[in-house]
PDB file of N, CA, C, O and CB in Angstrom:
ATOM      1  N   MET A   1       0.040 -29.650  -4.260  1.00  0.00           N
ATOM      2  CA  MET A   1      -1.038 -28.771  -4.631  1.00  0.00           C
ATOM      3  C   MET A   1      -0.842 -28.255  -6.046  1.00  0.00           C
ATOM      4  O   MET A   1       0.257 -27.886  -6.458  1.00  0.00           O
ATOM      5  CB  MET A   1      -1.144 -27.619  -3.652  1.00  0.00           C
ATOM      6  N   THR A   2      -1.939 -28.244  -6.762  1.00  0.00           N
ATOM      7  CA  THR A   2      -1.909 -27.723  -8.091  1.00  0.00           C
ATOM      8  C   THR A   2      -2.157 -26.188  -8.044  1.00  0.00           C
ATOM      9  O   THR A   2      -2.566 -25.639  -7.021  1.00  0.00           O
ATOM     10  CB  THR A   2      -2.960 -28.448  -8.974  1.00  0.00           C
ATOM     11  N   TYR A   3      -1.895 -25.533  -9.176  1.00  0.00           N
ATOM     12  CA  TYR A   3      -2.181 -24.075  -9.218  1.00  0.00           C
ATOM     13  C   TYR A   3      -3.658 -23.801  -9.007  1.00  0.00           C
ATOM     14  O   TYR A   3      -4.037 -22.848  -8.326  1.00  0.00           O
ATOM     15  CB  TYR A   3      -1.732 -23.466 -10.566  1.00  0.00           C
ATOM     16  N   ASN A   4      -4.500 -24.665  -9.613  1.00  0.00           N
ATOM     17  CA  ASN A   4      -5.975 -24.484  -9.497  1.00  0.00           C
ATOM     18  C   ASN A   4      -6.460 -24.654  -8.014  1.00  0.00           C
ATOM     19  O   ASN A   4      -7.371 -23.968  -7.551  1.00  0.00           O
ATOM     20  CB  ASN A   4      -6.719 -25.531 -10.430  1.00  0.00           C
ATOM     21  N   GLU A   5      -5.818 -25.574  -7.332  1.00  0.00           N
ATOM     22  CA  GLU A   5      -6.173 -25.829  -5.917  1.00  0.00           C
ATOM     23  C   GLU A   5      -5.705 -24.611  -5.048  1.00  0.00           C
ATOM     24  O   GLU A   5      -6.406 -24.187  -4.129  1.00  0.00           O
ATOM     25  CB  GLU A   5      -5.494 -27.197  -5.402  1.00  0.00           C
ATOM     26  N   PHE A   6      -4.546 -24.092  -5.360  1.00  0.00           N
ATOM     27  CA  PHE A   6      -4.018 -22.901  -4.711  1.00  0.00           C
ATOM     28  C   PHE A   6      -4.962 -21.691  -4.926  1.00  0.00           C
ATOM     29  O   PHE A   6      -5.349 -20.978  -4.000  1.00  0.00           O
ATOM     30  CB  PHE A   6      -2.599 -22.587  -5.253  1.00  0.00           C
ATOM     31  N   LEU A   7      -5.300 -21.520  -6.221  1.00  0.00           N
ATOM     32  CA  LEU A   7      -6.181 -20.415  -6.611  1.00  0.00           C
ATOM     33  C   LEU A   7      -7.554 -20.496  -5.918  1.00  0.00           C
ATOM     34  O   LEU A   7      -8.079 -19.484  -5.454  1.00  0.00           O
ATOM     35  CB  LEU A   7      -6.366 -20.411  -8.134  1.00  0.00           C
ATOM     36  N   THR A   8      -8.116 -21.681  -5.855  1.00  0.00           N
ATOM     37  CA  THR A   8      -9.404 -21.904  -5.207  1.00  0.00           C
ATOM     38  C   THR A   8      -9.322 -21.578  -3.699  1.00  0.00           C
ATOM     39  O   THR A   8     -10.203 -20.946  -3.116  1.00  0.00           O
ATOM     40  CB  THR A   8      -9.862 -23.369  -5.421  1.00  0.00           C
ATOM     41  N   ASP A   9      -8.240 -22.037  -3.123  1.00  0.00           N
ATOM     42  CA  ASP A   9      -8.052 -21.789  -1.641  1.00  0.00           C
ATOM     43  C   ASP A   9      -7.979 -20.303  -1.398  1.00  0.00           C
ATOM     44  O   ASP A   9      -8.692 -19.769  -0.549  1.00  0.00           O
ATOM     45  CB  ASP A   9      -6.735 -22.488  -1.082  1.00  0.00           C
ATOM     46  N   VAL A  10      -7.089 -19.611  -2.167  1.00  0.00           N
ATOM     47  CA  VAL A  10      -6.950 -18.194  -1.971  1.00  0.00           C
ATOM     48  C   VAL A  10      -8.253 -17.444  -2.176  1.00  0.00           C
ATOM     49  O   VAL A  10      -8.632 -16.624  -1.340  1.00  0.00           O
ATOM     50  CB  VAL A  10      -5.912 -17.662  -2.886  1.00  0.00           C
ATOM     51  N   MET A  11      -8.951 -17.715  -3.286  1.00  0.00           N
ATOM     52  CA  MET A  11     -10.214 -17.013  -3.560  1.00  0.00           C
ATOM     53  C   MET A  11     -11.319 -17.269  -2.534  1.00  0.00           C
ATOM     54  O   MET A  11     -12.158 -16.405  -2.278  1.00  0.00           O
ATOM     55  CB  MET A  11     -10.714 -17.408  -4.912  1.00  0.00           C
ATOM     56  N   ASN A  12     -11.305 -18.466  -1.955  1.00  0.00           N
ATOM     57  CA  ASN A  12     -12.305 -18.792  -0.935  1.00  0.00           C
ATOM     58  C   ASN A  12     -12.003 -17.940   0.330  1.00  0.00           C
ATOM     59  O   ASN A  12     -12.908 -17.434   0.994  1.00  0.00           O
ATOM     60  CB  ASN A  12     -12.290 -20.354  -0.602  1.00  0.00           C
ATOM     61  N   LEU A  13     -10.703 -17.811   0.626  1.00  0.00           N
ATOM     62  CA  LEU A  13     -10.316 -17.059   1.805  1.00  0.00           C
ATOM     63  C   LEU A  13     -10.553 -15.540   1.594  1.00  0.00           C
ATOM     64  O   LEU A  13     -10.853 -14.814   2.542  1.00  0.00           O
ATOM     65  CB  LEU A  13      -8.831 -17.338   2.142  1.00  0.00           C
ATOM     66  N   VAL A  14     -10.418 -15.099   0.381  1.00  0.00           N
ATOM     67  CA  VAL A  14     -10.661 -13.725   0.024  1.00  0.00           C
ATOM     68  C   VAL A  14     -12.094 -13.295   0.357  1.00  0.00           C
ATOM     69  O   VAL A  14     -12.351 -12.136   0.683  1.00  0.00           O
ATOM     70  CB  VAL A  14     -10.381 -13.521  -1.445  1.00  0.00           C
ATOM     71  N   GLN A  15     -13.028 -14.266   0.267  1.00  0.00           N
ATOM     72  CA  GLN A  15     -14.432 -13.954   0.550  1.00  0.00           C
ATOM     73  C   GLN A  15     -14.593 -13.529   1.972  1.00  0.00           C
ATOM     74  O   GLN A  15     -15.567 -12.846   2.287  1.00  0.00           O
ATOM     75  CB  GLN A  15     -15.332 -15.143   0.261  1.00  0.00           C
ATOM     76  N   GLU A  16     -13.668 -13.901   2.878  1.00  0.00           N
ATOM     77  CA  GLU A  16     -13.793 -13.561   4.329  1.00  0.00           C
ATOM     78  C   GLU A  16     -13.136 -12.189   4.617  1.00  0.00           C
ATOM     79  O   GLU A  16     -13.253 -11.690   5.736  1.00  0.00           O
ATOM     80  CB  GLU A  16     -13.118 -14.685   5.227  1.00  0.00           C
ATOM     81  N   CYS A  17     -12.493 -11.612   3.695  1.00  0.00           N
ATOM     82  CA  CYS A  17     -11.767 -10.306   3.910  1.00  0.00           C
ATOM     83  C   CYS A  17     -12.880  -9.188   3.947  1.00  0.00           C
ATOM     84  O   CYS A  17     -13.989  -9.341   3.436  1.00  0.00           O
ATOM     85  CB  CYS A  17     -10.640 -10.013   2.693  1.00  0.00           C
ATOM     86  N   PRO A  18     -12.472  -8.064   4.596  1.00  0.00           N
ATOM     87  CA  PRO A  18     -13.424  -6.950   4.658  1.00  0.00           C
ATOM     88  C   PRO A  18     -13.801  -6.503   3.209  1.00  0.00           C
ATOM     89  O   PRO A  18     -12.961  -6.472   2.309  1.00  0.00           O
ATOM     90  CB  PRO A  18     -12.803  -5.741   5.478  1.00  0.00           C
ATOM     91  N   LYS A  19     -15.032  -6.181   3.042  1.00  0.00           N
ATOM     92  CA  LYS A  19     -15.535  -5.784   1.719  1.00  0.00           C
ATOM     93  C   LYS A  19     -14.970  -4.477   1.244  1.00  0.00           C
ATOM     94  O   LYS A  19     -15.043  -4.184   0.050  1.00  0.00           O
ATOM     95  CB  LYS A  19     -17.024  -5.691   1.739  1.00  0.00           C
ATOM     96  N   CYS A  20     -14.416  -3.686   2.112  1.00  0.00           N
ATOM     97  CA  CYS A  20     -13.825  -2.313   1.748  1.00  0.00           C
ATOM     98  C   CYS A  20     -12.439  -2.510   1.126  1.00  0.00           C
ATOM     99  O   CYS A  20     -11.900  -1.563   0.554  1.00  0.00           O
ATOM    100  CB  CYS A  20     -13.699  -1.347   3.053  1.00  0.00           C
ATOM    101  N   TRP A  21     -11.834  -3.727   1.220  1.00  0.00           N
ATOM    102  CA  TRP A  21     -10.556  -3.994   0.621  1.00  0.00           C
ATOM    103  C   TRP A  21     -10.728  -4.284  -0.832  1.00  0.00           C
ATOM    104  O   TRP A  21     -11.673  -4.957  -1.242  1.00  0.00           O
ATOM    105  CB  TRP A  21      -9.862  -5.132   1.310  1.00  0.00           C
ATOM    106  N   ARG A  22      -9.767  -3.748  -1.652  1.00  0.00           N
ATOM    107  CA  ARG A  22      -9.743  -4.071  -3.062  1.00  0.00           C
ATOM    108  C   ARG A  22      -9.354  -5.550  -3.223  1.00  0.00           C
ATOM    109  O   ARG A  22      -8.812  -6.154  -2.298  1.00  0.00           O
ATOM    110  CB  ARG A  22      -8.755  -3.137  -3.829  1.00  0.00           C
ATOM    111  N   THR A  23      -9.616  -6.093  -4.327  1.00  0.00           N
ATOM    112  CA  THR A  23      -9.318  -7.531  -4.639  1.00  0.00           C
ATOM    113  C   THR A  23      -7.809  -7.818  -4.435  1.00  0.00           C
ATOM    114  O   THR A  23      -7.447  -8.778  -3.755  1.00  0.00           O
ATOM    115  CB  THR A  23      -9.741  -7.884  -6.141  1.00  0.00           C
ATOM    116  N   GLY A  24      -6.955  -6.994  -5.017  1.00  0.00           N
ATOM    117  CA  GLY A  24      -5.535  -7.207  -4.887  1.00  0.00           C
ATOM    118  C   GLY A  24      -5.036  -7.100  -3.433  1.00  0.00           C
ATOM    119  O   GLY A  24      -4.173  -7.873  -3.015  1.00  0.00           O
ATOM    120  N   GLN A  25      -5.563  -6.172  -2.690  1.00  0.00           N
ATOM    121  CA  GLN A  25      -5.226  -6.035  -1.232  1.00  0.00           C
ATOM    122  C   GLN A  25      -5.668  -7.309  -0.513  1.00  0.00           C
ATOM    123  O   GLN A  25      -4.909  -7.829   0.305  1.00  0.00           O
ATOM    124  CB  GLN A  25      -5.935  -4.752  -0.578  1.00  0.00           C
ATOM    125  N   SER A  26      -6.818  -7.809  -0.774  1.00  0.00           N
ATOM    126  CA  SER A  26      -7.352  -9.024  -0.094  1.00  0.00           C
ATOM    127  C   SER A  26      -6.442 -10.212  -0.496  1.00  0.00           C
ATOM    128  O   SER A  26      -6.000 -10.956   0.378  1.00  0.00           O
ATOM    129  CB  SER A  26      -8.902  -9.307  -0.505  1.00  0.00           C
ATOM    130  N   ILE A  27      -6.170 -10.392  -1.743  1.00  0.00           N
ATOM    131  CA  ILE A  27      -5.303 -11.488  -2.207  1.00  0.00           C
ATOM    132  C   ILE A  27      -3.938 -11.432  -1.543  1.00  0.00           C
ATOM    133  O   ILE A  27      -3.433 -12.449  -1.067  1.00  0.00           O
ATOM    134  CB  ILE A  27      -5.140 -11.435  -3.731  1.00  0.00           C
ATOM    135  N   PHE A  28      -3.351 -10.268  -1.509  1.00  0.00           N
ATOM    136  CA  PHE A  28      -2.013 -10.099  -0.918  1.00  0.00           C
ATOM    137  C   PHE A  28      -2.101 -10.509   0.548  1.00  0.00           C
ATOM    138  O   PHE A  28      -1.274 -11.302   0.998  1.00  0.00           O
ATOM    139  CB  PHE A  28      -1.492  -8.608  -1.065  1.00  0.00           C
ATOM    140  N   ASN A  29      -3.053 -10.009   1.298  1.00  0.00           N
ATOM    141  CA  ASN A  29      -3.136 -10.305   2.716  1.00  0.00           C
ATOM    142  C   ASN A  29      -3.437 -11.776   3.010  1.00  0.00           C
ATOM    143  O   ASN A  29      -2.934 -12.300   4.004  1.00  0.00           O
ATOM    144  CB  ASN A  29      -4.184  -9.445   3.343  1.00  0.00           C
ATOM    145  N   VAL A  30      -4.252 -12.476   2.172  1.00  0.00           N
ATOM    146  CA  VAL A  30      -4.469 -13.891   2.355  1.00  0.00           C
ATOM    147  C   VAL A  30      -3.203 -14.689   2.074  1.00  0.00           C
ATOM    148  O   VAL A  30      -2.862 -15.589   2.842  1.00  0.00           O
ATOM    149  CB  VAL A  30      -5.593 -14.363   1.466  1.00  0.00           C
ATOM    150  N   VAL A  31      -2.512 -14.385   1.007  1.00  0.00           N
ATOM    151  CA  VAL A  31      -1.262 -15.129   0.672  1.00  0.00           C
ATOM    152  C   VAL A  31      -0.186 -14.869   1.746  1.00  0.00           C
ATOM    153  O   VAL A  31       0.573 -15.764   2.119  1.00  0.00           O
ATOM    154  CB  VAL A  31      -0.719 -14.700  -0.756  1.00  0.00           C
ATOM    155  N   ASP A  32      -0.149 -13.617   2.226  1.00  0.00           N
ATOM    156  CA  ASP A  32       0.820 -13.294   3.306  1.00  0.00           C
ATOM    157  C   ASP A  32       0.497 -14.113   4.563  1.00  0.00           C
ATOM    158  O   ASP A  32       1.378 -14.755   5.134  1.00  0.00           O
ATOM    159  CB  ASP A  32       0.793 -11.755   3.642  1.00  0.00           C
ATOM    160  N   SER A  33      -0.731 -14.084   4.972  1.00  0.00           N
ATOM    161  CA  SER A  33      -1.117 -14.680   6.198  1.00  0.00           C
ATOM    162  C   SER A  33      -1.037 -16.261   6.167  1.00  0.00           C
ATOM    163  O   SER A  33      -0.592 -16.893   7.125  1.00  0.00           O
ATOM    164  CB  SER A  33      -2.520 -14.216   6.527  1.00  0.00           C
ATOM    165  N   LYS A  34      -1.477 -16.837   5.049  1.00  0.00           N
ATOM    166  CA  LYS A  34      -1.492 -18.340   4.981  1.00  0.00           C
ATOM    167  C   LYS A  34      -0.209 -18.972   4.458  1.00  0.00           C
ATOM    168  O   LYS A  34       0.220 -20.023   4.934  1.00  0.00           O
ATOM    169  CB  LYS A  34      -2.626 -18.797   4.095  1.00  0.00           C
ATOM    170  N   TYR A  35       0.387 -18.325   3.486  1.00  0.00           N
ATOM    171  CA  TYR A  35       1.513 -19.013   2.772  1.00  0.00           C
ATOM    172  C   TYR A  35       2.849 -18.289   3.020  1.00  0.00           C
ATOM    173  O   TYR A  35       3.907 -18.847   2.728  1.00  0.00           O
ATOM    174  CB  TYR A  35       1.229 -19.076   1.221  1.00  0.00           C
ATOM    175  N   HIS A  36       2.819 -17.051   3.557  1.00  0.00           N
ATOM    176  CA  HIS A  36       4.072 -16.343   3.957  1.00  0.00           C
ATOM    177  C   HIS A  36       5.041 -16.091   2.807  1.00  0.00           C
ATOM    178  O   HIS A  36       6.256 -16.122   3.007  1.00  0.00           O
ATOM    179  CB  HIS A  36       4.793 -17.141   5.022  1.00  0.00           C
ATOM    180  N   VAL A  37       4.527 -15.847   1.622  1.00  0.00           N
ATOM    181  CA  VAL A  37       5.411 -15.601   0.471  1.00  0.00           C
ATOM    182  C   VAL A  37       5.106 -14.194  -0.216  1.00  0.00           C
ATOM    183  O   VAL A  37       5.766 -13.780  -1.169  1.00  0.00           O
ATOM    184  CB  VAL A  37       5.233 -16.780  -0.580  1.00  0.00           C
ATOM    185  N   ALA A  38       4.102 -13.537   0.326  1.00  0.00           N
ATOM    186  CA  ALA A  38       3.671 -12.254  -0.279  1.00  0.00           C
ATOM    187  C   ALA A  38       4.801 -11.205  -0.270  1.00  0.00           C
ATOM    188  O   ALA A  38       5.001 -10.504  -1.262  1.00  0.00           O
ATOM    189  CB  ALA A  38       2.438 -11.697   0.480  1.00  0.00           C
ATOM    190  N   ARG A  39       5.524 -11.100   0.830  1.00  0.00           N
ATOM    191  CA  ARG A  39       6.622 -10.123   0.915  1.00  0.00           C
ATOM    192  C   ARG A  39       7.737 -10.456  -0.034  1.00  0.00           C
ATOM    193  O   ARG A  39       8.348  -9.552  -0.603  1.00  0.00           O
ATOM    194  CB  ARG A  39       7.166 -10.049   2.324  1.00  0.00           C
ATOM    195  N   ASP A  40       8.014 -11.682  -0.217  1.00  0.00           N
ATOM    196  CA  ASP A  40       9.055 -12.028  -1.259  1.00  0.00           C
ATOM    197  C   ASP A  40       8.662 -11.604  -2.611  1.00  0.00           C
ATOM    198  O   ASP A  40       9.452 -11.037  -3.365  1.00  0.00           O
ATOM    199  CB  ASP A  40       9.330 -13.513  -1.297  1.00  0.00           C
ATOM    200  N   CYS A  41       7.351 -11.897  -2.947  1.00  0.00           N
ATOM    201  CA  CYS A  41       6.850 -11.390  -4.277  1.00  0.00           C
ATOM    202  C   CYS A  41       6.995  -9.884  -4.396  1.00  0.00           C
ATOM    203  O   CYS A  41       7.434  -9.358  -5.419  1.00  0.00           O
ATOM    204  CB  CYS A  41       5.354 -11.771  -4.486  1.00  0.00           C
ATOM    205  N   GLN A  42       6.619  -9.214  -3.339  1.00  0.00           N
ATOM    206  CA  GLN A  42       6.633  -7.758  -3.295  1.00  0.00           C
ATOM    207  C   GLN A  42       8.051  -7.207  -3.426  1.00  0.00           C
ATOM    208  O   GLN A  42       8.339  -6.436  -4.341  1.00  0.00           O
ATOM    209  CB  GLN A  42       5.999  -7.265  -2.002  1.00  0.00           C
ATOM    210  N   PHE A  43       8.935  -7.603  -2.509  1.00  0.00           N
ATOM    211  CA  PHE A  43      10.218  -6.970  -2.330  1.00  0.00           C
ATOM    212  C   PHE A  43      11.338  -7.645  -3.188  1.00  0.00           C
ATOM    213  O   PHE A  43      12.231  -6.948  -3.671  1.00  0.00           O
ATOM    214  CB  PHE A  43      10.588  -7.004  -0.846  1.00  0.00           C
ATOM    215  N   LEU A  44      11.299  -8.918  -3.368  1.00  0.00           N
ATOM    216  CA  LEU A  44      12.350  -9.565  -4.139  1.00  0.00           C
ATOM    217  C   LEU A  44      12.083  -9.561  -5.621  1.00  0.00           C
ATOM    218  O   LEU A  44      13.021  -9.516  -6.417  1.00  0.00           O
ATOM    219  CB  LEU A  44      12.529 -10.962  -3.679  1.00  0.00           C
ATOM    220  N   TYR A  45      10.790  -9.607  -6.024  1.00  0.00           N
ATOM    221  CA  TYR A  45      10.423  -9.747  -7.435  1.00  0.00           C
ATOM    222  C   TYR A  45       9.658  -8.527  -8.002  1.00  0.00           C
ATOM    223  O   TYR A  45       9.417  -8.440  -9.206  1.00  0.00           O
ATOM    224  CB  TYR A  45       9.579 -10.992  -7.606  1.00  0.00           C
ATOM    225  N   GLY A  46       9.294  -7.617  -7.130  1.00  0.00           N
ATOM    226  CA  GLY A  46       8.632  -6.337  -7.575  1.00  0.00           C
ATOM    227  C   GLY A  46       7.210  -6.604  -8.043  1.00  0.00           C
ATOM    228  O   GLY A  46       6.695  -5.836  -8.855  1.00  0.00           O
ATOM    229  N   ILE A  47       6.569  -7.626  -7.585  1.00  0.00           N
ATOM    230  CA  ILE A  47       5.228  -7.987  -7.989  1.00  0.00           C
ATOM    231  C   ILE A  47       4.320  -7.661  -6.805  1.00  0.00           C
ATOM    232  O   ILE A  47       4.330  -8.391  -5.814  1.00  0.00           O
ATOM    233  CB  ILE A  47       5.130  -9.507  -8.412  1.00  0.00           C
ATOM    234  N   ASP A  48       3.552  -6.608  -6.879  1.00  0.00           N
ATOM    235  CA  ASP A  48       2.800  -6.104  -5.704  1.00  0.00           C
ATOM    236  C   ASP A  48       1.325  -5.826  -6.076  1.00  0.00           C
ATOM    237  O   ASP A  48       0.991  -4.759  -6.591  1.00  0.00           O
ATOM    238  CB  ASP A  48       3.470  -4.795  -5.147  1.00  0.00           C
ATOM    239  N   CYS A  49       0.471  -6.802  -5.804  1.00  0.00           N
ATOM    240  CA  CYS A  49      -0.931  -6.626  -6.123  1.00  0.00           C
ATOM    241  C   CYS A  49      -1.682  -5.869  -4.993  1.00  0.00           C
ATOM    242  O   CYS A  49      -2.858  -5.534  -5.137  1.00  0.00           O
ATOM    243  CB  CYS A  49      -1.579  -8.000  -6.373  1.00  0.00           C
ATOM    244  N   PHE A  50      -0.975  -5.607  -3.866  1.00  0.00           N
ATOM    245  CA  PHE A  50      -1.559  -4.894  -2.727  1.00  0.00           C
ATOM    246  C   PHE A  50      -1.993  -3.473  -3.242  1.00  0.00           C
ATOM    247  O   PHE A  50      -3.074  -2.977  -2.924  1.00  0.00           O
ATOM    248  CB  PHE A  50      -0.497  -4.794  -1.498  1.00  0.00           C
ATOM    249  N   TYR A  51      -1.119  -2.880  -4.024  1.00  0.00           N
ATOM    250  CA  TYR A  51      -1.363  -1.528  -4.495  1.00  0.00           C
ATOM    251  C   TYR A  51      -1.826  -1.495  -5.922  1.00  0.00           C
ATOM    252  O   TYR A  51      -2.346  -0.470  -6.362  1.00  0.00           O
ATOM    253  CB  TYR A  51      -0.134  -0.702  -4.352  1.00  0.00           C
ATOM    254  N   ASP A  52      -1.666  -2.564  -6.673  1.00  0.00           N
ATOM    255  CA  ASP A  52      -1.936  -2.557  -8.124  1.00  0.00           C
ATOM    256  C   ASP A  52      -2.678  -3.822  -8.488  1.00  0.00           C
ATOM    257  O   ASP A  52      -2.058  -4.870  -8.667  1.00  0.00           O
ATOM    258  CB  ASP A  52      -0.615  -2.440  -8.954  1.00  0.00           C
ATOM    259  N   ASP A  53      -4.027  -3.747  -8.605  1.00  0.00           N
ATOM    260  CA  ASP A  53      -4.852  -4.888  -8.998  1.00  0.00           C
ATOM    261  C   ASP A  53      -4.398  -5.494 -10.352  1.00  0.00           C
ATOM    262  O   ASP A  53      -4.674  -6.667 -10.602  1.00  0.00           O
ATOM    263  CB  ASP A  53      -6.326  -4.454  -9.081  1.00  0.00           C
ATOM    264  N   ASN A  54      -3.718  -4.735 -11.223  1.00  0.00           N
ATOM    265  CA  ASN A  54      -3.286  -5.257 -12.475  1.00  0.00           C
ATOM    266  C   ASN A  54      -2.187  -6.346 -12.313  1.00  0.00           C
ATOM    267  O   ASN A  54      -1.882  -7.061 -13.268  1.00  0.00           O
ATOM    268  CB  ASN A  54      -2.791  -4.122 -13.334  1.00  0.00           C
ATOM    269  N   GLN A  55      -1.630  -6.457 -11.168  1.00  0.00           N
ATOM    270  CA  GLN A  55      -0.531  -7.468 -10.921  1.00  0.00           C
ATOM    271  C   GLN A  55      -1.095  -8.691 -10.234  1.00  0.00           C
ATOM    272  O   GLN A  55      -0.294  -9.516  -9.795  1.00  0.00           O
ATOM    273  CB  GLN A  55       0.626  -6.859 -10.037  1.00  0.00           C
ATOM    274  N   ILE A  56      -2.387  -8.888 -10.097  1.00  0.00           N
ATOM    275  CA  ILE A  56      -2.934 -10.012  -9.370  1.00  0.00           C
ATOM    276  C   ILE A  56      -2.505 -11.301  -9.988  1.00  0.00           C
ATOM    277  O   ILE A  56      -2.035 -12.179  -9.264  1.00  0.00           O
ATOM    278  CB  ILE A  56      -4.426  -9.938  -9.315  1.00  0.00           C
ATOM    279  N   GLU A  57      -2.629 -11.473 -11.240  1.00  0.00           N
ATOM    280  CA  GLU A  57      -2.273 -12.757 -11.933  1.00  0.00           C
ATOM    281  C   GLU A  57      -0.808 -13.057 -11.779  1.00  0.00           C
ATOM    282  O   GLU A  57      -0.459 -14.187 -11.437  1.00  0.00           O
ATOM    283  CB  GLU A  57      -2.626 -12.701 -13.443  1.00  0.00           C
ATOM    284  N   SER A  58       0.069 -12.104 -12.013  1.00  0.00           N
ATOM    285  CA  SER A  58       1.507 -12.313 -11.845  1.00  0.00           C
ATOM    286  C   SER A  58       1.824 -12.645 -10.398  1.00  0.00           C
ATOM    287  O   SER A  58       2.626 -13.539 -10.127  1.00  0.00           O
ATOM    288  CB  SER A  58       2.295 -11.070 -12.292  1.00  0.00           C
ATOM    289  N   PHE A  59       1.199 -11.929  -9.459  1.00  0.00           N
ATOM    290  CA  PHE A  59       1.412 -12.160  -8.008  1.00  0.00           C
ATOM    291  C   PHE A  59       1.001 -13.574  -7.657  1.00  0.00           C
ATOM    292  O   PHE A  59       1.746 -14.283  -6.980  1.00  0.00           O
ATOM    293  CB  PHE A  59       0.606 -11.136  -7.143  1.00  0.00           C
ATOM    294  N   LEU A  60      -0.175 -13.999  -8.106  1.00  0.00           N
ATOM    295  CA  LEU A  60      -0.589 -15.425  -7.778  1.00  0.00           C
ATOM    296  C   LEU A  60       0.361 -16.480  -8.361  1.00  0.00           C
ATOM    297  O   LEU A  60       0.731 -17.452  -7.702  1.00  0.00           O
ATOM    298  CB  LEU A  60      -2.025 -15.706  -8.320  1.00  0.00           C
ATOM    299  N   ARG A  61       0.727 -16.254  -9.583  1.00  0.00           N
ATOM    300  CA  ARG A  61       1.641 -17.234 -10.273  1.00  0.00           C
ATOM    301  C   ARG A  61       2.966 -17.276  -9.554  1.00  0.00           C
ATOM    302  O   ARG A  61       3.462 -18.377  -9.316  1.00  0.00           O
ATOM    303  CB  ARG A  61       1.870 -16.853 -11.790  1.00  0.00           C
ATOM    304  N   LYS A  62       3.583 -16.168  -9.189  1.00  0.00           N
ATOM    305  CA  LYS A  62       4.862 -16.138  -8.516  1.00  0.00           C
ATOM    306  C   LYS A  62       4.742 -16.674  -7.092  1.00  0.00           C
ATOM    307  O   LYS A  62       5.648 -17.340  -6.592  1.00  0.00           O
ATOM    308  CB  LYS A  62       5.418 -14.722  -8.506  1.00  0.00           C
ATOM    309  N   SER A  63       3.637 -16.383  -6.456  1.00  0.00           N
ATOM    310  CA  SER A  63       3.397 -16.926  -5.102  1.00  0.00           C
ATOM    311  C   SER A  63       3.344 -18.499  -5.145  1.00  0.00           C
ATOM    312  O   SER A  63       3.968 -19.174  -4.326  1.00  0.00           O
ATOM    313  CB  SER A  63       2.034 -16.336  -4.514  1.00  0.00           C
ATOM    314  N   PHE A  64       2.612 -19.017  -6.085  1.00  0.00           N
ATOM    315  CA  PHE A  64       2.536 -20.446  -6.271  1.00  0.00           C
ATOM    316  C   PHE A  64       3.879 -21.045  -6.533  1.00  0.00           C
ATOM    317  O   PHE A  64       4.211 -22.098  -5.989  1.00  0.00           O
ATOM    318  CB  PHE A  64       1.613 -20.776  -7.380  1.00  0.00           C
ATOM    319  N   GLU A  65       4.659 -20.396  -7.355  1.00  0.00           N
ATOM    320  CA  GLU A  65       5.991 -20.896  -7.712  1.00  0.00           C
ATOM    321  C   GLU A  65       6.862 -20.869  -6.445  1.00  0.00           C
ATOM    322  O   GLU A  65       7.587 -21.833  -6.201  1.00  0.00           O
ATOM    323  CB  GLU A  65       6.640 -20.031  -8.875  1.00  0.00           C
ATOM    324  N   LEU A  66       6.822 -19.832  -5.652  1.00  0.00           N
ATOM    325  CA  LEU A  66       7.632 -19.767  -4.403  1.00  0.00           C
ATOM    326  C   LEU A  66       7.142 -20.816  -3.438  1.00  0.00           C
ATOM    327  O   LEU A  66       7.995 -21.439  -2.807  1.00  0.00           O
ATOM    328  CB  LEU A  66       7.557 -18.351  -3.740  1.00  0.00           C
ATOM    329  N   ILE A  67       5.869 -21.083  -3.251  1.00  0.00           N
ATOM    330  CA  ILE A  67       5.385 -22.081  -2.373  1.00  0.00           C
ATOM    331  C   ILE A  67       5.932 -23.441  -2.780  1.00  0.00           C
ATOM    332  O   ILE A  67       6.409 -24.201  -1.937  1.00  0.00           O
ATOM    333  CB  ILE A  67       3.883 -22.078  -2.356  1.00  0.00           C
ATOM    334  N   ASN A  68       5.864 -23.748  -4.083  1.00  0.00           N
ATOM    335  CA  ASN A  68       6.377 -25.049  -4.505  1.00  0.00           C
ATOM    336  C   ASN A  68       7.870 -25.171  -4.340  1.00  0.00           C
ATOM    337  O   ASN A  68       8.365 -26.255  -4.032  1.00  0.00           O
ATOM    338  CB  ASN A  68       6.017 -25.305  -5.930  1.00  0.00           C
ATOM    339  N   ASP A  69       8.609 -24.086  -4.537  1.00  0.00           N
ATOM    340  CA  ASP A  69      10.039 -24.065  -4.351  1.00  0.00           C
ATOM    341  C   ASP A  69      10.359 -24.411  -2.859  1.00  0.00           C
ATOM    342  O   ASP A  69      11.255 -25.208  -2.580  1.00  0.00           O
ATOM    343  CB  ASP A  69      10.623 -22.658  -4.761  1.00  0.00           C
ATOM    344  N   GLU A  70       9.622 -23.806  -1.937  1.00  0.00           N
ATOM    345  CA  GLU A  70       9.828 -24.045  -0.527  1.00  0.00           C
ATOM    346  C   GLU A  70       9.531 -25.479  -0.146  1.00  0.00           C
ATOM    347  O   GLU A  70      10.249 -26.074   0.659  1.00  0.00           O
ATOM    348  CB  GLU A  70       8.979 -23.116   0.280  1.00  0.00           C
ATOM    349  N   GLN A  71       8.434 -26.063  -0.742  1.00  0.00           N
ATOM    350  CA  GLN A  71       8.068 -27.477  -0.462  1.00  0.00           C
ATOM    351  C   GLN A  71       9.063 -28.399  -1.012  1.00  0.00           C
ATOM    352  O   GLN A  71       9.214 -29.490  -0.462  1.00  0.00           O
ATOM    353  CB  GLN A  71       6.718 -27.827  -1.022  1.00  0.00           C
ATOM    354  N   ASN A  72       9.779 -28.072  -2.066  1.00  0.00           N
ATOM    355  CA  ASN A  72      10.774 -28.963  -2.670  1.00  0.00           C
ATOM    356  C   ASN A  72      12.144 -28.883  -2.050  1.00  0.00           C
ATOM    357  O   ASN A  72      13.034 -29.674  -2.365  1.00  0.00           O
ATOM    358  CB  ASN A  72      10.892 -28.670  -4.105  1.00  0.00           C
ATOM    359  N   ASN A  73      12.304 -27.928  -1.172  1.00  0.00           N
ATOM    360  CA  ASN A  73      13.665 -27.769  -0.531  1.00  0.00           C
ATOM    361  C   ASN A  73      13.642 -28.374   0.847  1.00  0.00           C
ATOM    362  O   ASN A  73      14.653 -28.353   1.548  1.00  0.00           O
ATOM    363  CB  ASN A  73      14.098 -26.250  -0.433  1.00  0.00           C
TER     364      ASN A  73
END
């Protein structure tokens, strides 16, 4: 999977999240639910877009990196 494919997948799933959720909250929950790496980003790397929308890009890039690391091991 490329980064663009990952991003497209996440953003498509974000459209199904409750409208009252912030963008970062939606992205965090989608990545946590589908890819199971959100907590690693949050607790191991200190990148938390759930509470801070300014961290969305960093969160997505680190999530993609972690997913690829898991697939290669």
